[in-house]
PyMOL Python script that loads the backbone (N, CA, C, O; Angstrom):
from pymol import cmd

cmd.read_pdbstr("""\
ATOM      1  N   MET A   1      17.786  -2.658 -10.487  1.00  0.00           N
ATOM      2  CA  MET A   1      16.595  -3.472 -10.524  1.00  0.00           C
ATOM      3  C   MET A   1      15.608  -2.951  -9.481  1.00  0.00           C
ATOM      4  O   MET A   1      15.973  -2.734  -8.326  1.00  0.00           O
ATOM      5  N   GLU A   2      14.367  -2.754  -9.894  1.00  0.00           N
ATOM      6  CA  GLU A   2      13.340  -2.290  -8.966  1.00  0.00           C
ATOM      7  C   GLU A   2      13.035  -3.383  -7.954  1.00  0.00           C
ATOM      8  O   GLU A   2      13.099  -4.572  -8.265  1.00  0.00           O
ATOM      9  N   ILE A   3      12.703  -2.962  -6.741  1.00  0.00           N
ATOM     10  CA  ILE A   3      12.422  -3.930  -5.682  1.00  0.00           C
ATOM     11  C   ILE A   3      11.243  -4.824  -6.036  1.00  0.00           C
ATOM     12  O   ILE A   3      11.239  -5.999  -5.671  1.00  0.00           O
ATOM     13  N   LYS A   4      10.236  -4.294  -6.743  1.00  0.00           N
ATOM     14  CA  LYS A   4       9.080  -5.128  -7.086  1.00  0.00           C
ATOM     15  C   LYS A   4       9.471  -6.263  -8.025  1.00  0.00           C
ATOM     16  O   LYS A   4       8.795  -7.292  -8.051  1.00  0.00           O
ATOM     17  N   ASN A   5      10.547  -6.101  -8.799  1.00  0.00           N
ATOM     18  CA  ASN A   5      11.022  -7.175  -9.663  1.00  0.00           C
ATOM     19  C   ASN A   5      11.908  -8.155  -8.909  1.00  0.00           C
ATOM     20  O   ASN A   5      12.001  -9.327  -9.274  1.00  0.00           O
ATOM     21  N   LYS A   6      12.554  -7.673  -7.863  1.00  0.00           N
ATOM     22  CA  LYS A   6      13.433  -8.520  -7.070  1.00  0.00           C
ATOM     23  C   LYS A   6      12.651  -9.454  -6.148  1.00  0.00           C
ATOM     24  O   LYS A   6      13.073 -10.581  -5.886  1.00  0.00           O
ATOM     25  N   PHE A   7      11.511  -8.973  -5.663  1.00  0.00           N
ATOM     26  CA  PHE A   7      10.675  -9.750  -4.760  1.00  0.00           C
ATOM     27  C   PHE A   7       9.271  -9.885  -5.343  1.00  0.00           C
ATOM     28  O   PHE A   7       8.356  -9.190  -4.901  1.00  0.00           O
ATOM     29  N   PRO A   8       9.086 -10.763  -6.325  1.00  0.00           N
ATOM     30  CA  PRO A   8       7.756 -10.908  -6.921  1.00  0.00           C
ATOM     31  C   PRO A   8       6.764 -11.442  -5.888  1.00  0.00           C
ATOM     32  O   PRO A   8       7.121 -12.252  -5.033  1.00  0.00           O
ATOM     33  N   LEU A   9       5.517 -10.982  -5.976  1.00  0.00           N
ATOM     34  CA  LEU A   9       4.489 -11.372  -5.024  1.00  0.00           C
ATOM     35  C   LEU A   9       3.552 -12.394  -5.646  1.00  0.00           C
ATOM     36  O   LEU A   9       3.203 -12.310  -6.823  1.00  0.00           O
ATOM     37  N   THR A  10       3.159 -13.345  -4.841  1.00  0.00           N
ATOM     38  CA  THR A  10       2.128 -14.293  -5.216  1.00  0.00           C
ATOM     39  C   THR A  10       0.967 -14.043  -4.271  1.00  0.00           C
ATOM     40  O   THR A  10       1.176 -13.901  -3.066  1.00  0.00           O
ATOM     41  N   HIS A  11      -0.238 -13.986  -4.786  1.00  0.00           N
ATOM     42  CA  HIS A  11      -1.399 -13.689  -3.969  1.00  0.00           C
ATOM     43  C   HIS A  11      -2.191 -14.945  -3.662  1.00  0.00           C
ATOM     44  O   HIS A  11      -2.351 -15.822  -4.512  1.00  0.00           O
ATOM     45  N   HIS A  12      -2.694 -15.018  -2.407  1.00  0.00           N
ATOM     46  CA  HIS A  12      -3.603 -16.104  -2.034  1.00  0.00           C
ATOM     47  C   HIS A  12      -4.830 -16.053  -2.930  1.00  0.00           C
ATOM     48  O   HIS A  12      -5.174 -17.033  -3.591  1.00  0.00           O
ATOM     49  N   LYS A  13      -5.483 -14.898  -2.944  1.00  0.00           N
ATOM     50  CA  LYS A  13      -6.697 -14.657  -3.725  1.00  0.00           C
ATOM     51  C   LYS A  13      -6.707 -13.186  -4.081  1.00  0.00           C
ATOM     52  O   LYS A  13      -5.897 -12.405  -3.582  1.00  0.00           O
ATOM     53  N   GLU A  14      -7.612 -12.826  -4.931  1.00  0.00           N
ATOM     54  CA  GLU A  14      -7.809 -11.405  -5.206  1.00  0.00           C
ATOM     55  C   GLU A  14      -8.253 -10.715  -3.926  1.00  0.00           C
ATOM     56  O   GLU A  14      -8.945 -11.310  -3.100  1.00  0.00           O
ATOM     57  N   GLN A  15      -7.859  -9.472  -3.766  1.00  0.00           N
ATOM     58  CA  GLN A  15      -8.291  -8.702  -2.598  1.00  0.00           C
ATOM     59  C   GLN A  15      -9.786  -8.445  -2.698  1.00  0.00           C
ATOM     60  O   GLN A  15     -10.229  -7.826  -3.666  1.00  0.00           O
ATOM     61  N   PRO A  16     -10.588  -8.903  -1.724  1.00  0.00           N
ATOM     62  CA  PRO A  16     -12.024  -8.693  -1.807  1.00  0.00           C
ATOM     63  C   PRO A  16     -12.439  -7.268  -1.440  1.00  0.00           C
ATOM     64  O   PRO A  16     -13.531  -6.823  -1.793  1.00  0.00           O
ATOM     65  N   SER A  17     -11.575  -6.566  -0.741  1.00  0.00           N
ATOM     66  CA  SER A  17     -11.904  -5.196  -0.353  1.00  0.00           C
ATOM     67  C   SER A  17     -10.621  -4.413  -0.133  1.00  0.00           C
ATOM     68  O   SER A  17      -9.528  -4.980  -0.109  1.00  0.00           O
ATOM     69  N   GLN A  18     -10.764  -3.139   0.024  1.00  0.00           N
ATOM     70  CA  GLN A  18      -9.601  -2.299   0.260  1.00  0.00           C
ATOM     71  C   GLN A  18      -9.165  -2.453   1.706  1.00  0.00           C
ATOM     72  O   GLN A  18      -9.928  -2.148   2.623  1.00  0.00           O
ATOM     73  N   PHE A  19      -7.950  -2.921   1.914  1.00  0.00           N
ATOM     74  CA  PHE A  19      -7.428  -3.092   3.265  1.00  0.00           C
ATOM     75  C   PHE A  19      -6.588  -1.896   3.686  1.00  0.00           C
ATOM     76  O   PHE A  19      -6.143  -1.809   4.830  1.00  0.00           O
ATOM     77  N   ILE A  20      -6.379  -0.989   2.766  1.00  0.00           N
ATOM     78  CA  ILE A  20      -5.623   0.218   3.055  1.00  0.00           C
ATOM     79  C   ILE A  20      -6.351   1.388   2.389  1.00  0.00           C
ATOM     80  O   ILE A  20      -6.701   1.333   1.210  1.00  0.00           O
ATOM     81  N   ARG A  21      -6.566   2.428   3.160  1.00  0.00           N
ATOM     82  CA  ARG A  21      -7.285   3.566   2.600  1.00  0.00           C
ATOM     83  C   ARG A  21      -6.787   4.852   3.240  1.00  0.00           C
ATOM     84  O   ARG A  21      -6.145   4.840   4.291  1.00  0.00           O
ATOM     85  N   VAL A  22      -7.098   5.958   2.582  1.00  0.00           N
ATOM     86  CA  VAL A  22      -6.733   7.282   3.079  1.00  0.00           C
ATOM     87  C   VAL A  22      -7.938   7.901   3.770  1.00  0.00           C
ATOM     88  O   VAL A  22      -9.060   7.836   3.267  1.00  0.00           O
ATOM     89  N   ILE A  23      -7.699   8.489   4.905  1.00  0.00           N
ATOM     90  CA  ILE A  23      -8.715   9.294   5.568  1.00  0.00           C
ATOM     91  C   ILE A  23      -8.536  10.685   4.966  1.00  0.00           C
ATOM     92  O   ILE A  23      -7.684  11.464   5.393  1.00  0.00           O
ATOM     93  N   GLU A  24      -9.360  10.972   3.964  1.00  0.00           N
ATOM     94  CA  GLU A  24      -9.152  12.132   3.097  1.00  0.00           C
ATOM     95  C   GLU A  24      -9.074  13.452   3.853  1.00  0.00           C
ATOM     96  O   GLU A  24      -8.270  14.312   3.496  1.00  0.00           O
ATOM     97  N   GLU A  25      -9.879  13.632   4.876  1.00  0.00           N
ATOM     98  CA  GLU A  25      -9.867  14.899   5.605  1.00  0.00           C
ATOM     99  C   GLU A  25      -8.586  15.103   6.424  1.00  0.00           C
ATOM    100  O   GLU A  25      -8.311  16.216   6.871  1.00  0.00           O
ATOM    101  N   LYS A  26      -7.805  14.041   6.621  1.00  0.00           N
ATOM    102  CA  LYS A  26      -6.542  14.158   7.358  1.00  0.00           C
ATOM    103  C   LYS A  26      -5.328  14.313   6.439  1.00  0.00           C
ATOM    104  O   LYS A  26      -4.303  14.857   6.852  1.00  0.00           O
ATOM    105  N   CYS A  27      -5.439  13.841   5.203  1.00  0.00           N
ATOM    106  CA  CYS A  27      -4.293  13.832   4.288  1.00  0.00           C
ATOM    107  C   CYS A  27      -3.837  15.256   3.975  1.00  0.00           C
ATOM    108  O   CYS A  27      -4.639  16.110   3.598  1.00  0.00           O
ATOM    109  N   ILE A  28      -2.537  15.494   4.136  1.00  0.00           N
ATOM    110  CA  ILE A  28      -1.962  16.810   3.845  1.00  0.00           C
ATOM    111  C   ILE A  28      -1.166  16.808   2.530  1.00  0.00           C
ATOM    112  O   ILE A  28      -0.491  17.784   2.202  1.00  0.00           O
ATOM    113  N   ALA A  29      -1.255  15.706   1.792  1.00  0.00           N
ATOM    114  CA  ALA A  29      -0.609  15.570   0.474  1.00  0.00           C
ATOM    115  C   ALA A  29       0.903  15.766   0.516  1.00  0.00           C
ATOM    116  O   ALA A  29       1.486  16.351  -0.397  1.00  0.00           O
ATOM    117  N   CYS A  30       1.531  15.276   1.578  1.00  0.00           N
ATOM    118  CA  CYS A  30       2.988  15.410   1.689  1.00  0.00           C
ATOM    119  C   CYS A  30       3.725  14.480   0.726  1.00  0.00           C
ATOM    120  O   CYS A  30       4.839  14.786   0.299  1.00  0.00           O
ATOM    121  N   GLY A  31       3.108  13.342   0.380  1.00  0.00           N
ATOM    122  CA  GLY A  31       3.723  12.400  -0.549  1.00  0.00           C
ATOM    123  C   GLY A  31       4.665  11.404   0.086  1.00  0.00           C
ATOM    124  O   GLY A  31       5.294  10.622  -0.628  1.00  0.00           O
ATOM    125  N   ASN A  32       4.787  11.402   1.420  1.00  0.00           N
ATOM    126  CA  ASN A  32       5.682  10.450   2.080  1.00  0.00           C
ATOM    127  C   ASN A  32       5.306   9.004   1.764  1.00  0.00           C
ATOM    128  O   ASN A  32       6.176   8.150   1.593  1.00  0.00           O
ATOM    129  N   CYS A  33       4.012   8.742   1.689  1.00  0.00           N
ATOM    130  CA  CYS A  33       3.537   7.384   1.393  1.00  0.00           C
ATOM    131  C   CYS A  33       4.041   6.915   0.031  1.00  0.00           C
ATOM    132  O   CYS A  33       4.523   5.790  -0.104  1.00  0.00           O
ATOM    133  N   ALA A  34       3.930   7.763  -0.958  1.00  0.00           N
ATOM    134  CA  ALA A  34       4.361   7.417  -2.319  1.00  0.00           C
ATOM    135  C   ALA A  34       5.878   7.289  -2.398  1.00  0.00           C
ATOM    136  O   ALA A  34       6.401   6.435  -3.114  1.00  0.00           O
ATOM    137  N   GLU A  35       6.567   8.131  -1.666  1.00  0.00           N
ATOM    138  CA  GLU A  35       8.034   8.107  -1.704  1.00  0.00           C
ATOM    139  C   GLU A  35       8.603   6.850  -1.066  1.00  0.00           C
ATOM    140  O   GLU A  35       9.588   6.303  -1.562  1.00  0.00           O
ATOM    141  N   ILE A  36       8.002   6.378   0.030  1.00  0.00           N
ATOM    142  CA  ILE A  36       8.539   5.232   0.770  1.00  0.00           C
ATOM    143  C   ILE A  36       8.099   3.890   0.196  1.00  0.00           C
ATOM    144  O   ILE A  36       8.761   2.877   0.420  1.00  0.00           O
ATOM    145  N   CYS A  37       6.998   3.870  -0.538  1.00  0.00           N
ATOM    146  CA  CYS A  37       6.404   2.602  -0.987  1.00  0.00           C
ATOM    147  C   CYS A  37       7.305   1.886  -1.988  1.00  0.00           C
ATOM    148  O   CYS A  37       7.572   2.420  -3.065  1.00  0.00           O
ATOM    149  N   PRO A  38       7.783   0.671  -1.648  1.00  0.00           N
ATOM    150  CA  PRO A  38       8.658  -0.054  -2.571  1.00  0.00           C
ATOM    151  C   PRO A  38       7.921  -0.643  -3.764  1.00  0.00           C
ATOM    152  O   PRO A  38       8.557  -1.085  -4.722  1.00  0.00           O
ATOM    153  N   GLN A  39       6.598  -0.658  -3.726  1.00  0.00           N
ATOM    154  CA  GLN A  39       5.815  -1.286  -4.782  1.00  0.00           C
ATOM    155  C   GLN A  39       5.056  -0.282  -5.656  1.00  0.00           C
ATOM    156  O   GLN A  39       4.294  -0.686  -6.535  1.00  0.00           O
ATOM    157  N   SER A  40       5.255   1.013  -5.428  1.00  0.00           N
ATOM    158  CA  SER A  40       4.587   2.067  -6.209  1.00  0.00           C
ATOM    159  C   SER A  40       3.062   1.964  -6.174  1.00  0.00           C
ATOM    160  O   SER A  40       2.389   2.130  -7.191  1.00  0.00           O
ATOM    161  N   VAL A  41       2.536   1.687  -4.983  1.00  0.00           N
ATOM    162  CA  VAL A  41       1.094   1.551  -4.800  1.00  0.00           C
ATOM    163  C   VAL A  41       0.408   2.917  -4.783  1.00  0.00           C
ATOM    164  O   VAL A  41      -0.738   3.043  -5.216  1.00  0.00           O
ATOM    165  N   TRP A  42       1.102   3.932  -4.287  1.00  0.00           N
ATOM    166  CA  TRP A  42       0.506   5.254  -4.063  1.00  0.00           C
ATOM    167  C   TRP A  42       0.721   6.203  -5.227  1.00  0.00           C
ATOM    168  O   TRP A  42       1.803   6.248  -5.813  1.00  0.00           O
ATOM    169  N   GLN A  43      -0.330   6.971  -5.561  1.00  0.00           N
ATOM    170  CA  GLN A  43      -0.248   8.006  -6.591  1.00  0.00           C
ATOM    171  C   GLN A  43      -1.073   9.206  -6.147  1.00  0.00           C
ATOM    172  O   GLN A  43      -2.019   9.079  -5.370  1.00  0.00           O
ATOM    173  N   LYS A  44      -0.697  10.359  -6.651  1.00  0.00           N
ATOM    174  CA  LYS A  44      -1.484  11.555  -6.359  1.00  0.00           C
ATOM    175  C   LYS A  44      -2.739  11.527  -7.223  1.00  0.00           C
ATOM    176  O   LYS A  44      -2.674  11.410  -8.447  1.00  0.00           O
ATOM    177  N   VAL A  45      -3.867  11.636  -6.558  1.00  0.00           N
ATOM    178  CA  VAL A  45      -5.172  11.638  -7.225  1.00  0.00           C
ATOM    179  C   VAL A  45      -5.874  12.908  -6.777  1.00  0.00           C
ATOM    180  O   VAL A  45      -6.300  13.015  -5.627  1.00  0.00           O
ATOM    181  N   GLY A  46      -5.991  13.854  -7.666  1.00  0.00           N
ATOM    182  CA  GLY A  46      -6.553  15.147  -7.285  1.00  0.00           C
ATOM    183  C   GLY A  46      -5.589  15.865  -6.350  1.00  0.00           C
ATOM    184  O   GLY A  46      -4.426  16.076  -6.695  1.00  0.00           O
ATOM    185  N   GLU A  47      -6.062  16.233  -5.188  1.00  0.00           N
ATOM    186  CA  GLU A  47      -5.251  16.988  -4.230  1.00  0.00           C
ATOM    187  C   GLU A  47      -4.572  16.115  -3.171  1.00  0.00           C
ATOM    188  O   GLU A  47      -3.784  16.629  -2.377  1.00  0.00           O
ATOM    189  N   ILE A  48      -4.855  14.809  -3.137  1.00  0.00           N
ATOM    190  CA  ILE A  48      -4.278  13.936  -2.106  1.00  0.00           C
ATOM    191  C   ILE A  48      -3.673  12.686  -2.738  1.00  0.00           C
ATOM    192  O   ILE A  48      -3.855  12.422  -3.927  1.00  0.00           O
ATOM    193  N   TYR A  49      -2.959  11.933  -1.929  1.00  0.00           N
ATOM    194  CA  TYR A  49      -2.394  10.654  -2.367  1.00  0.00           C
ATOM    195  C   TYR A  49      -3.350   9.533  -2.001  1.00  0.00           C
ATOM    196  O   TYR A  49      -3.969   9.540  -0.937  1.00  0.00           O
ATOM    197  N   GLN A  50      -3.457   8.563  -2.915  1.00  0.00           N
ATOM    198  CA  GLN A  50      -4.357   7.430  -2.729  1.00  0.00           C
ATOM    199  C   GLN A  50      -3.614   6.143  -3.094  1.00  0.00           C
ATOM    200  O   GLN A  50      -2.759   6.152  -3.979  1.00  0.00           O
ATOM    201  N   PRO A  51      -3.935   5.033  -2.415  1.00  0.00           N
ATOM    202  CA  PRO A  51      -3.407   3.748  -2.874  1.00  0.00           C
ATOM    203  C   PRO A  51      -4.169   3.344  -4.133  1.00  0.00           C
ATOM    204  O   PRO A  51      -5.392   3.211  -4.108  1.00  0.00           O
ATOM    205  N   VAL A  52      -3.458   3.155  -5.208  1.00  0.00           N
ATOM    206  CA  VAL A  52      -4.096   2.880  -6.494  1.00  0.00           C
ATOM    207  C   VAL A  52      -3.841   1.442  -6.931  1.00  0.00           C
ATOM    208  O   VAL A  52      -4.748   0.777  -7.431  1.00  0.00           O
ATOM    209  N   ASN A  53      -2.647   0.968  -6.751  1.00  0.00           N
ATOM    210  CA  ASN A  53      -2.262  -0.366  -7.215  1.00  0.00           C
ATOM    211  C   ASN A  53      -2.289  -1.360  -6.054  1.00  0.00           C
ATOM    212  O   ASN A  53      -1.244  -1.852  -5.627  1.00  0.00           O
ATOM    213  N   TYR A  54      -3.480  -1.651  -5.551  1.00  0.00           N
ATOM    214  CA  TYR A  54      -3.609  -2.560  -4.399  1.00  0.00           C
ATOM    215  C   TYR A  54      -2.949  -3.902  -4.644  1.00  0.00           C
ATOM    216  O   TYR A  54      -2.328  -4.467  -3.743  1.00  0.00           O
ATOM    217  N   ARG A  55      -3.076  -4.404  -5.832  1.00  0.00           N
ATOM    218  CA  ARG A  55      -2.558  -5.740  -6.140  1.00  0.00           C
ATOM    219  C   ARG A  55      -1.038  -5.818  -5.964  1.00  0.00           C
ATOM    220  O   ARG A  55      -0.503  -6.893  -5.695  1.00  0.00           O
ATOM    221  N   ASP A  56      -0.345  -4.694  -6.113  1.00  0.00           N
ATOM    222  CA  ASP A  56       1.111  -4.687  -5.960  1.00  0.00           C
ATOM    223  C   ASP A  56       1.561  -4.502  -4.515  1.00  0.00           C
ATOM    224  O   ASP A  56       2.752  -4.622  -4.226  1.00  0.00           O
ATOM    225  N   CYS A  57       0.644  -4.214  -3.610  1.00  0.00           N
ATOM    226  CA  CYS A  57       1.008  -3.928  -2.221  1.00  0.00           C
ATOM    227  C   CYS A  57       1.625  -5.152  -1.554  1.00  0.00           C
ATOM    228  O   CYS A  57       1.059  -6.243  -1.621  1.00  0.00           O
ATOM    229  N   SER A  58       2.771  -4.984  -0.915  1.00  0.00           N
ATOM    230  CA  SER A  58       3.434  -6.075  -0.208  1.00  0.00           C
ATOM    231  C   SER A  58       3.049  -6.105   1.269  1.00  0.00           C
ATOM    232  O   SER A  58       3.582  -6.905   2.039  1.00  0.00           O
ATOM    233  N   GLU A  59       2.121  -5.232   1.661  1.00  0.00           N
ATOM    234  CA  GLU A  59       1.581  -5.197   3.022  1.00  0.00           C
ATOM    235  C   GLU A  59       2.669  -4.934   4.075  1.00  0.00           C
ATOM    236  O   GLU A  59       2.594  -5.446   5.192  1.00  0.00           O
ATOM    237  N   CYS A  60       3.672  -4.137   3.712  1.00  0.00           N
ATOM    238  CA  CYS A  60       4.778  -3.873   4.638  1.00  0.00           C
ATOM    239  C   CYS A  60       4.419  -2.831   5.697  1.00  0.00           C
ATOM    240  O   CYS A  60       5.000  -2.827   6.782  1.00  0.00           O
ATOM    241  N   GLY A  61       3.469  -1.952   5.390  1.00  0.00           N
ATOM    242  CA  GLY A  61       3.048  -0.935   6.346  1.00  0.00           C
ATOM    243  C   GLY A  61       3.938   0.291   6.399  1.00  0.00           C
ATOM    244  O   GLY A  61       3.744   1.151   7.259  1.00  0.00           O
ATOM    245  N   ALA A  62       4.904   0.397   5.509  1.00  0.00           N
ATOM    246  CA  ALA A  62       5.811   1.549   5.521  1.00  0.00           C
ATOM    247  C   ALA A  62       5.051   2.860   5.319  1.00  0.00           C
ATOM    248  O   ALA A  62       5.380   3.869   5.943  1.00  0.00           O
ATOM    249  N   CYS A  63       4.045   2.852   4.460  1.00  0.00           N
ATOM    250  CA  CYS A  63       3.261   4.060   4.204  1.00  0.00           C
ATOM    251  C   CYS A  63       2.569   4.530   5.481  1.00  0.00           C
ATOM    252  O   CYS A  63       2.558   5.722   5.789  1.00  0.00           O
ATOM    253  N   TRP A  64       2.003   3.600   6.207  1.00  0.00           N
ATOM    254  CA  TRP A  64       1.321   3.907   7.473  1.00  0.00           C
ATOM    255  C   TRP A  64       2.319   4.482   8.476  1.00  0.00           C
ATOM    256  O   TRP A  64       2.013   5.429   9.200  1.00  0.00           O
ATOM    257  N   ASP A  65       3.507   3.901   8.508  1.00  0.00           N
ATOM    258  CA  ASP A  65       4.532   4.308   9.464  1.00  0.00           C
ATOM    259  C   ASP A  65       5.039   5.728   9.222  1.00  0.00           C
ATOM    260  O   ASP A  65       5.345   6.437  10.181  1.00  0.00           O
ATOM    261  N   VAL A  66       5.136   6.158   7.965  1.00  0.00           N
ATOM    262  CA  VAL A  66       5.690   7.481   7.665  1.00  0.00           C
ATOM    263  C   VAL A  66       4.639   8.588   7.563  1.00  0.00           C
ATOM    264  O   VAL A  66       4.985   9.750   7.353  1.00  0.00           O
ATOM    265  N   CYS A  67       3.372   8.239   7.709  1.00  0.00           N
ATOM    266  CA  CYS A  67       2.318   9.244   7.567  1.00  0.00           C
ATOM    267  C   CYS A  67       2.198  10.082   8.838  1.00  0.00           C
ATOM    268  O   CYS A  67       1.587   9.664   9.822  1.00  0.00           O
ATOM    269  N   GLU A  68       2.793  11.265   8.795  1.00  0.00           N
ATOM    270  CA  GLU A  68       2.789  12.160   9.956  1.00  0.00           C
ATOM    271  C   GLU A  68       1.387  12.668  10.290  1.00  0.00           C
ATOM    272  O   GLU A  68       1.117  13.008  11.442  1.00  0.00           O
ATOM    273  N   ALA A  69       0.501  12.724   9.312  1.00  0.00           N
ATOM    274  CA  ALA A  69      -0.860  13.222   9.519  1.00  0.00           C
ATOM    275  C   ALA A  69      -1.802  12.124  10.035  1.00  0.00           C
ATOM    276  O   ALA A  69      -2.969  12.386  10.329  1.00  0.00           O
ATOM    277  N   GLU A  70      -1.283  10.894  10.141  1.00  0.00           N
ATOM    278  CA  GLU A  70      -2.088   9.740  10.563  1.00  0.00           C
ATOM    279  C   GLU A  70      -3.338   9.602   9.691  1.00  0.00           C
ATOM    280  O   GLU A  70      -4.444   9.380  10.182  1.00  0.00           O
ATOM    281  N   ALA A  71      -3.123   9.741   8.392  1.00  0.00           N
ATOM    282  CA  ALA A  71      -4.222   9.727   7.427  1.00  0.00           C
ATOM    283  C   ALA A  71      -4.391   8.383   6.738  1.00  0.00           C
ATOM    284  O   ALA A  71      -5.216   8.259   5.833  1.00  0.00           O
ATOM    285  N   ILE A  72      -3.631   7.375   7.144  1.00  0.00           N
ATOM    286  CA  ILE A  72      -3.721   6.069   6.509  1.00  0.00           C
ATOM    287  C   ILE A  72      -4.326   5.057   7.468  1.00  0.00           C
ATOM    288  O   ILE A  72      -3.851   4.872   8.588  1.00  0.00           O
ATOM    289  N   ASP A  73      -5.383   4.410   7.002  1.00  0.00           N
ATOM    290  CA  ASP A  73      -6.040   3.340   7.739  1.00  0.00           C
ATOM    291  C   ASP A  73      -5.565   2.041   7.102  1.00  0.00           C
ATOM    292  O   ASP A  73      -5.943   1.717   5.976  1.00  0.00           O
ATOM    293  N   PHE A  74      -4.746   1.310   7.822  1.00  0.00           N
ATOM    294  CA  PHE A  74      -4.119   0.102   7.291  1.00  0.00           C
ATOM    295  C   PHE A  74      -4.575  -1.093   8.115  1.00  0.00           C
ATOM    296  O   PHE A  74      -4.417  -1.103   9.336  1.00  0.00           O
ATOM    297  N   ASN A  75      -5.135  -2.092   7.460  1.00  0.00           N
ATOM    298  CA  ASN A  75      -5.602  -3.307   8.123  1.00  0.00           C
ATOM    299  C   ASN A  75      -5.070  -4.520   7.387  1.00  0.00           C
ATOM    300  O   ASN A  75      -4.685  -4.426   6.221  1.00  0.00           O
ATOM    301  N   ASP A  76      -5.047  -5.642   8.055  1.00  0.00           N
ATOM    302  CA  ASP A  76      -4.681  -6.881   7.378  1.00  0.00           C
ATOM    303  C   ASP A  76      -5.785  -7.256   6.404  1.00  0.00           C
ATOM    304  O   ASP A  76      -6.964  -7.070   6.706  1.00  0.00           O
ATOM    305  N   PRO A  77      -5.421  -7.781   5.241  1.00  0.00           N
ATOM    306  CA  PRO A  77      -6.452  -8.255   4.315  1.00  0.00           C
ATOM    307  C   PRO A  77      -7.300  -9.333   4.988  1.00  0.00           C
ATOM    308  O   PRO A  77      -6.797 -10.105   5.805  1.00  0.00           O
ATOM    309  N   LYS A  78      -8.553  -9.382   4.651  1.00  0.00           N
ATOM    310  CA  LYS A  78      -9.497 -10.310   5.272  1.00  0.00           C
ATOM    311  C   LYS A  78      -9.585 -11.639   4.535  1.00  0.00           C
ATOM    312  O   LYS A  78      -9.322 -11.725   3.336  1.00  0.00           O
ATOM    313  N   GLY A  79      -9.955 -12.652   5.269  1.00  0.00           N
ATOM    314  CA  GLY A  79     -10.351 -13.934   4.690  1.00  0.00           C
ATOM    315  C   GLY A  79      -9.313 -14.691   3.891  1.00  0.00           C
ATOM    316  O   GLY A  79      -9.638 -15.248   2.842  1.00  0.00           O
ATOM    317  N   GLY A  80      -8.067 -14.728   4.355  1.00  0.00           N
ATOM    318  CA  GLY A  80      -7.056 -15.511   3.660  1.00  0.00           C
ATOM    319  C   GLY A  80      -6.544 -14.890   2.382  1.00  0.00           C
ATOM    320  O   GLY A  80      -5.920 -15.571   1.568  1.00  0.00           O
ATOM    321  N   THR A  81      -6.798 -13.609   2.192  1.00  0.00           N
ATOM    322  CA  THR A  81      -6.255 -12.934   1.021  1.00  0.00           C
ATOM    323  C   THR A  81      -4.901 -12.357   1.387  1.00  0.00           C
ATOM    324  O   THR A  81      -4.467 -12.464   2.534  1.00  0.00           O
ATOM    325  N   GLY A  82      -4.250 -11.762   0.448  1.00  0.00           N
ATOM    326  CA  GLY A  82      -2.964 -11.141   0.711  1.00  0.00           C
ATOM    327  C   GLY A  82      -1.853 -11.790  -0.087  1.00  0.00           C
ATOM    328  O   GLY A  82      -2.098 -12.542  -1.030  1.00  0.00           O
ATOM    329  N   VAL A  83      -0.632 -11.486   0.306  1.00  0.00           N
ATOM    330  CA  VAL A  83       0.524 -11.958  -0.465  1.00  0.00           C
ATOM    331  C   VAL A  83       1.208 -13.120   0.229  1.00  0.00           C
ATOM    332  O   VAL A  83       1.088 -13.324   1.437  1.00  0.00           O
ATOM    333  N   ILE A  84       1.926 -13.868  -0.585  1.00  0.00           N
ATOM    334  CA  ILE A  84       2.804 -14.936  -0.099  1.00  0.00           C
ATOM    335  C   ILE A  84       4.192 -14.568  -0.606  1.00  0.00           C
ATOM    336  O   ILE A  84       4.375 -14.325  -1.799  1.00  0.00           O
ATOM    337  N   PHE A  85       5.150 -14.526   0.278  1.00  0.00           N
ATOM    338  CA  PHE A  85       6.514 -14.250  -0.142  1.00  0.00           C
ATOM    339  C   PHE A  85       7.183 -15.592  -0.459  1.00  0.00           C
ATOM    340  O   PHE A  85       7.253 -16.475   0.396  1.00  0.00           O
ATOM    341  N   PRO A  86       7.669 -15.735  -1.686  1.00  0.00           N
ATOM    342  CA  PRO A  86       8.276 -17.017  -2.073  1.00  0.00           C
ATOM    343  C   PRO A  86       9.579 -17.249  -1.326  1.00  0.00           C
ATOM    344  O   PRO A  86      10.306 -16.307  -1.009  1.00  0.00           O
ATOM    345  N   ASN A  87       9.862 -18.510  -1.053  1.00  0.00           N
ATOM    346  CA  ASN A  87      11.163 -18.876  -0.467  1.00  0.00           C
ATOM    347  C   ASN A  87      12.208 -18.756  -1.555  1.00  0.00           C
ATOM    348  O   ASN A  87      12.084 -19.337  -2.632  1.00  0.00           O
ATOM    349  N   THR A  88      13.230 -17.997  -1.253  1.00  0.00           N
ATOM    350  CA  THR A  88      14.284 -17.838  -2.264  1.00  0.00           C
ATOM    351  C   THR A  88      15.591 -18.349  -1.756  1.00  0.00           C
ATOM    352  O   THR A  88      16.593 -18.298  -2.469  1.00  0.00           O
TER     353      THR A  88
END
""", "prot")
cmd.dss("prot")
cmd.show_as("cartoon", "prot")
cmd.util.cbc("prot")
cmd.orient("prot")
């Protein structure tokens, strides 16, 4: 079972802006972000990796943590947006 199916996310609101982005000039296209992401948010777009599926992001920060090139700008979603983890 994929982790995204095991831990379904509920969102406060739609994300009003991108809270995670790539600093394109720093990205070395290693793919660590895509490999570590439990929600499959990252995909290769052209020559670099980009967060594509923002809505699936669980805001864990694993991508930021494994980026050796420090090419990921990760911030908390603004204004009460983001995910709610259900009590299980």
